[in-house]
N, C-alpha and C positions, 0 to 999 in steps of 0.2 A: 693361485694365490694360498697359502695356507692360511687357515682361520684361526684365531687366536682369542682363547677367554681365558679371562683373570679373576679369581675368586679366593678368598681367605681358606677355604678348604675343598678338596676334589675326592670324591669319594666313588670309587671302582664297585659298582654293582649294586646294583636294584633289588635286592631280596629285602625279607624282613630286618637284617642287622644293617644293611645299608640305609634304610628308610628311616631308623629310630635315630641312626648317627645322624643323619643329616637334619632331620628334625628337632634333634636336641640342638645342633648347632645352631641353627636358625634362629629357634625362640630364644637363644643366646646373643643375638645380634650379628652372626657371622654370614658371610657370603658364601655359598657353597653350589658347587657344580657336582650334579651326582649324573653319573654315566652308566647306562645299562643296555646291555646286547640286544634284548629282547623288545617286542612291538609294544606299544604302548598299554593294548588290552592285555598284556600276559605280564604287567608289571607288577613287581612282588615276588618272582624268583619262584623256587620250591616251595615256599609258604602258600603263594596263591592255592596250591593244587593240595597241600597238607591237610590232615585230619583236622589238627589244633589241640592234642593233648599236651598237658604242661605238669611235671612233677614238680610241686609246689609243697613248701613247707611251713606248717603252722597257721594254717588257714582258717579263715572264720568257718568256712563249709567243713574242715576235718573237725574243727570242734563242734558244729551243730551234729555231725555224726559220731561224736563220742571217740574220736580219733585222736591220742593225745602223741603228735608227733611234735619233735622239737629238732633244731639243728645239729645237736649230739648224736641223736639217734640214726638221722639222716646221713650225716657224714659217715657214722658207724655201716651203715648198709651200703654206701656208695664205695668206701675204701675196699671194703671184704667183696663185694660184687666186681667190681672192675680190678681188681689185683694192682691196683699201683703200686709203682716201685716208692719204697719209703724214701729213696733219695732221688726222686725225680721231682724237684722244686716247684716249678711253675703250676705243673698239672694239680700236684696237692693242694697250692694255694688257691689255684682257682677253684677246685672241687669245693673247698673251706668256705670259699668266698660265695660260692652258688647257693650252699644250705643255708647260710647265713642272712643273705639278702633276697632271696627269690620270694619272700612273702612282701617286704618292703619295695626293691624296685622293679618286681613281674608283677605281682598279683594288684598291690594298691596302687601302683602306676597305670595299668591297665584300666581297674576299675575306675579311676578318675578320667582315663579316657572315653569312658563309656562302654567298655568290654565287659559282658556278663559269661558266668558260667552256669554249665548243666548243673543241676540240683543233687546230683549224686559223685562220689570219688571212687574211682576204680579201683582195681589192685590188682596190677600187672606185676611182669617180673619178679616172681617172688622167688625166683632162683630153685636148680632141683632138689636141692635138701635145704630150704629154708633160708639160704644166705643171698637172697636178694632184698627187695622191698619187704620189711619186715611188718609192715602196716599199708594201708591204702593211701596214695598220696597222688594219684593220676588225676588231674583236672580237665575236663572238657571245655575250649571254649565255644559257648554258643554261638551258633554261625558258621562253626569250624575255623581254621585259619585265613579262610577268606574272607571273614570277616575283621579280621588281625589288619589285613591288606587293605581291605576297604575304608576302615576306621583311621587306622595310621595313615595311610596312603593320603587319605583326604585331609587330616591334620598338616601333612607335610606342604601341600599346594597353596592350602590358606597360610600355611607362616612364610611360605616364597612368595605369595602374591605381589609383593611391592617390589618384585625384581631381584629380589636377593637371591634367588632359587634359578638355577639354569640347568633344564631336564633333559639329558641328550639320549633317546630311544635310539637303537639301531647302530651304537657306536659302540667299539672292542678297544681296549687300551691295549696296545701291542708293545709300549718301553715306558719305564718310569725315567725321570729327569731329576739328578743333583746337580747343585751347584755350590760350589765352599763348604763343601760336607756335609750339606744336608739338603732334604729334599726341596725339589722346586717344580714338581709338576708331572705330567704324562703326555705319552703321544696317543691320540686315539685316531682311529679310522671309521668314517661313515660306512657301514655295510654295504648299504644301498646305493650309493654314489661311488665311494671307493676313496672320496677326498679324504685328505690327512688333517686333523685339527691338535694345534697344540693346546696345552690345560697347564695352564702356569696358577699353581699354588703352593704357597711355604709348607702346607700341611697335606699328607696323601693318607687315607685309610684306604685298605684294601678290604673288600666285602665282597669277593668273587665266589662265595661257596667252595666245596669241598674240589676231590679229585675223580669220585667215582662215576662222574658224566662220561670219563674215558674208558672205556674198557681196557684200553693199551696200558693207562696209569693203572688202573685196578689190578691187573694180572702182573705188571713190573714190581707191583709193590705188594705183593699179595704174600704172606707167611711161607715161608719153603717149606715147614714143619705143619702146615696144614694144608688137608685136601682142597685141591681147586677144580671144580667142574669145567667140563670140555665146554659148556656153553653156560650163558647166563644171559638174563633180561637185564635193562636198563629202566630202575626207578627212582634215579637220578634227576639232577636237572642235566640236560644235553651238553649244556653252556660250563659247566663244571668241570675243566678240562686239564687243571694244574698248569698252565702255562705262565702265568703271573707266579706261582708258586716259586719254579723253576727259576724265571727273572730274578726274583729279589734271591735268592740262595746263591745263583751263579755271579749277577751282577753286582748286588749289594751286600752282601755278606751275610744275608738272614739265614737259620737255620729250620728245615722242614723234620719235625719229630713224629715218630710213631706212625707212619705212613702207611704202614701195614695193618694197622687196627679199622676195622671198616665196621661200621651197624647196617649190616645188608639182613635182608628175610629169606624166608626158609621157603615160602609159597608164592610164589608168584606165577601169572600165566598172562601171555600177549594181549596188549589191549586189543578190543575189537576195532576199535577207530583210533590208530596210534597218531600222536602228536609227536614222533619222531623215530626215526629207525631204531628198532628193538624194544619200543616204549613197552612197558610190562604194567600190571596191575599187582600191588601185594593184595592178597587175601588176609584176613584174620582167621588163620586155620580154625575150623570147628574142634571145640574140645573132644566132642562126641565121634567124630569121624575117625575111622581105623587110616593109618598113614602105613600105604604100601610101598614095596620097590617095585621096579619095571617089572617085574613077574609076578605082581598080586599077591607076594606074600607081606606080611605085618612085619616092617620094620622092629626089632628087638635085638636083645632081650628088653631093654627098657624102652617100652613104646614111646613115641614124640607124641608129646601133646604141649599145645602153644600156654603160653602164659605164663610158664615158669623160667626158660634159660632161650632165649634167641640167640645166643652166640652159641651154645651148645647144640640148639634144630639147624644152625647153618652146618656147622661141622659135619653133621650126622649126614646130613642132605648131600653135603659136596663129596663125601666118602662113597657113597653109592656107586654101584658098579657101571651104571647110565646118569646122564644128567638130569633126570625127571624122576619123579616119584606121584604116586597117586593118593589121594583122598578119597575113600570109599565110605559113603554114607547114605542115608534115606532123605525122603523129603520132608520128613517131620523134623530131623535133626537140621537142614539146612534153612528152613523157615524160621527156627528160634537162634540159630546160631551163625550163621551163614554170613560175612561180610567182607568188604573190600576196605581197604584204609584210604585215606583221601577225600576231598570235599566233594569230589564230581560221583561219587556214587553213595555219597549220604545227604540225599537233598533234604530231608525231614529236617535236621540238624542245620545243614549250610543255609536252607531258606526258612529257619525258625519255625516251621509248622508243628507246633509242640502236641497238637491234639493225633495230627495224623501220625507224628512218632510214637507216640503213647499206644496209638491201636496198633502198630506195627510191632512193638515190643511185646505189646501181651496176646496179640492175635497171629502172629507171625509175620516175616517180611516176605511174604510171596512175590512182591512184587519185583524184588531184586534178583530172587532165584529164577522166576520167569523171563525177566530181562535177560540173565547171563544163558538161559536156555536157548533163546532166538538168537544172541547175539556171537557167542563164543562157540567155536567147535570143540575147545579144549574144557566143556563144561558138557557132560555127557549122561542124559537121562535114559531107563529103560525099565520097564515092568519087571525082569525077571535078571539074574545075574547073569544069565547065559548069556541073555541078549546084550547086556552091558560089555561082557567079556570081548565080544563081536566087535562094539563099536570102539573099546578101547583099542583092540588092535588095528584096526581101519586107520584111527587119527597115526597111532607110530607107525604103519606099513610096516606092521612084524608080525610074529606068532607067539609074542612074548607070554600073553598072558594066557593061561589053559583054565577053561571056565570051571574046571574040577578044581583046580587050586584055590581059583578066586571064592569058590563055594565052601571049601574046606576052610578057609581063611575067617570068613563068616561065621561059619560053624562054631569054631574053636572059640570063637569073640561069644558068641552067643549061648554057648554052652556056661559060661559064668553065671545065667539067670535059671538055670533047671531046678535049681534048689532055693528059689528064694533070695533074700538078700542076705539070709544066712553063709551062704557059701561061696560067695564071691569072692576070687582070689585072683584080681588082675589090679595091676599099677595104674593103667588108665582110669579103672572106674574110680581109686581111691583118690585119683588128683583131681577127678572131676566132683568128687563128693566133697573134697577140699574146696573147692574153687567154689562151689554153691552154698557153701556156710555164709558167704558174705553176700548181701541182699542182692546189689546192682548186679553182681555177677549170678547170681540164681536167677534172676531175670532172665538172662541172655545164655543159660547152659541146661541142656536139655536132664531130666532126671537118667539115670542108666537104664538102659532099655535094649531088648535084644535089636540087632540090626535088622533081624527078618521080623519082627513084630508084624503081625495083622495091621493093616490099614495105616502102616508107616511110609508105605512107598508112594512113588517108585523110588528105584536105586539112582542113586547119583556117583560118579567117576570125575573127577577134578585132576587133570593134567597139570602138576606144577615145576616149578624149578627155582632155582637160586634166584634171587633179584639184588642187584645193588640198589643201595641207597644213600646213606651217609657217609662222609668221611670222618673219622673218630679224630685222627691227627692233621696236623695242618703247622703253619707258620709258629715259633714260638713266639709266645708275647708275656710281660708280665703283667701286674695288675692294675694298670692304666691302659691296656691294649697297645703297648709300644711293641714293635719288632726289635726282638733283641739277635745280634749278631752272635758269632762264634765264642765270642768272651763273655756273651751274657750284657754287653752294653745295650742300649736304645741306640736304635739307628734314628738320627734326628729327623723329624718331622715324618717319620713312618708309623702309621698303625694296622692293624689287622683287627678284625672282628668276624665275629661268628664262626659258621664251618671252615672259613680261611685259616682260621687259628685253632682248628681244633676244639672249639667253642670255647676255648680259651686256655693258654698255655702252650698250645700244641698237642694237646692230649688230656683233657681235663678228665674223661671218662672211663681212661684206662683200657682196657680190653671191653667191658660190658658197659652199657647205659642200663640205669634203673628206668629208662624209657620215659618219653616227655622230657626229658633236659635239652632238647634241642632248639627249639622255640626259645624258652627262658633263656638259654645260652646266648642266642642272638642277641636279646634283649641287653642282659647283662654284661657281655661286654661291650656291646655299642653305647650301652649308657656311660659305661668306665671310659672308654675312649672321648665319648663329646665332654664328660666332666674334666679330663687332662687335659684336651685341648683347648676348650674354654678358658681355664685357668692357667694356662701355660705350662703344665705338666709336661 
């Protein structure tokens, strides 16, 4: 017999956007059914594993660091960097909503929930020509975004403790239902027993994430004018497969927009202990590392340097002859600059170990470098460039790397330092020096020096490839997070939040993100949906 569950509101997806929507609705007195495909210990979706960076505008921390940020400055940066179409109404309106309300509806709301931020604002995505973030606005949650899930997930359970919350783990929504022209609920399958569940609710909120967890979807939507690598790793959530997107578009008249816009990363490598097939880790590439092609030659003429334009980096990597590149560095660089995005490999921040975090920042994160040397065959260490070249070839089962070419690459870079600081003429060095002008970046970026500097070894080569991450497109929504049909009319009773909605409007970021816009985008769209649902919008 098919089980039936009735509630005021059905939320499909247990990531950050789904949790916030359900929490706000419960606090307003609604009964809520929340359906999540994953296990209880993985409740929280991609946010459970993310680093926790947030682009926030006009915060007290910015003021303390004398950063004069305003919604007007942020919107100018957003529109210029994202290249949003001036006629694309809802993404534009969501972009404006973000910069105007990220302080009040994200920063201040989270602070009231007990969330704290690290005492520095980072400057990311500056743009290749100063056309990105014109000033620092990247705030990091103390405890990573795992703390967000812990804190807000706990609040959710407390708000629903009186029986108004039904939380279904390991259930997958397979169909949405309408009656009399409005939403009536959904059908779900228990993925452990195969039993069908009828979920009756007059309001449905889609919070199932994006499409980049499916490489089939990712490749199908890849813009034809952009290079696409032959192989990619998966850094998205494996359940973010786009199936509900297509159900809404094919059966209910919703519109999927900007599906080809994605926020991927250029330097991933396979997870040593993968959680699912194709699971990759995304490095935060070292600014001081030389970024090489498969033959050990420096990619140019414009060198690849992280922190300026991730979208551009991904296109350059995707255009290479083979679907991998190399990061060439030494231990001195790695100890100061090497990092892996996410909560899993940032335990000092995740577990709020401030003194240990400070120690590793000042003295070098040798722990992480040694961990990757032990665990990953893609993280190669050797005392000589000749030995390094042999190990690089062994990994790729090729003779691509000529040791003499690798040595010539390093020699050409090191020649910049032969005349001291006066005769350096390298764009990567200029970008490093620019980054080091900002205090928090200076702490994590080496002073430029020869790669073959005595005492800086051993040498390290990291085999990297493009890794998928977030969808910038999704179902088109209005400012109340209502799903819009082809004529721009709201589908009665249907809402969409977070990445499933392209973080608002079906593509609020355009072609590029200012970085750190995703977690706040989940919160903003979720809170907008909850307000509309509670007030009958």
